C-alpha positions, 0 to 999 in steps of 0.5 A, a space after each residue: 500500500 502507498 499512504 496518502 503521504 507517499 510512504 510504501 508499507 508492505 503488509 504481513 501477508 505480502 511479506 509472508 509473516 506467519 500468524 502470531 504464535 500466541 495471544 497478544 495484548 491489545 492497546 487502544 491508545 498510543 502515547 509513545 514510540 521506541 526507535 531501534 536498529 537491527 544490531 550487528 546485521 551490516 548495512 541497510 537492507 535495500 531490496 524487498 527480498 533481503 528485507 523480507 528474509 530479515 523480517 521473517 528471521 527476526 519474527 522466528 527469533 522472537 517467537 522461537 528463541 525469545 518465546 514471544 507471541 510475534 515479532 516484537 516491532 510494529 514496523 521495520 524500515 529498509 534502506 529505501 525507506 519502505 515500511 514492513 508491518 509487524 505487529 498491529 499498532 493496536 497490539 502491545 509491542 515487545 520492543 523495550 521491557 517496561 516501556 511497551 504498553 501504549 508504545 509503537 516499536 520501529 526498527 531500522 534494518 541495519 547496524 546503526 553503530 556503523 551505518 547511518 540512515 539513508 536519505 530515504 530512511 531520513 525522509 520516512 522518519 520525517 513523514 512519520 514525525 509529521 504525519 504518521 500513518 493514518 491508514 494504520 492508525 499511527 499518529 504523527 510521532 511529533 505528538 508522541 513521546 519518542 525515545 530510542 531504546 537506550 533512552 528508555 528507563 532501565 535500558 540506558 546501558 543498551 547501545 541500540 539504535 547505535 550512535 549514527 541513528 541515535 544522532 539523527 533521531 535526537 535531531 529529528 525529535 528536536 525539530 518538533 
């Protein structure tokens, strides 16, 4: 789907994600968002096939190794700025322990310590801040409390989302 503000969003079915392995908790009000990176996975995924493979691997890891009901995030962002749907925004994420309820988890599919955001990813982040995704009930991030993983309570020692992404998110947040 293409949103009215020009973002491309691939839904779970198009990506080929499996159904949640167990029950998920519903959330009706979104008041905050957490920003993440993919850890030591290398540069941003630039093709649908690579991102689809990564997204499905992350879902399998979260379900099979972590014991979660589904992939932990609501959205993944590839190097071309396209979004990949994970959990519904109406479902509590499994992105930051102690900070999930009322939150939306957004992950950039790259190592944010070594690789900054691409121009397309920066544009997607700008659109998310300014407009959100009304088609999926995601309010503009500028209306939410936005933190990176390391800025969430009791996660200060975490390096996520890496310094290169951290700087850009802090700058973008400061614009609003």
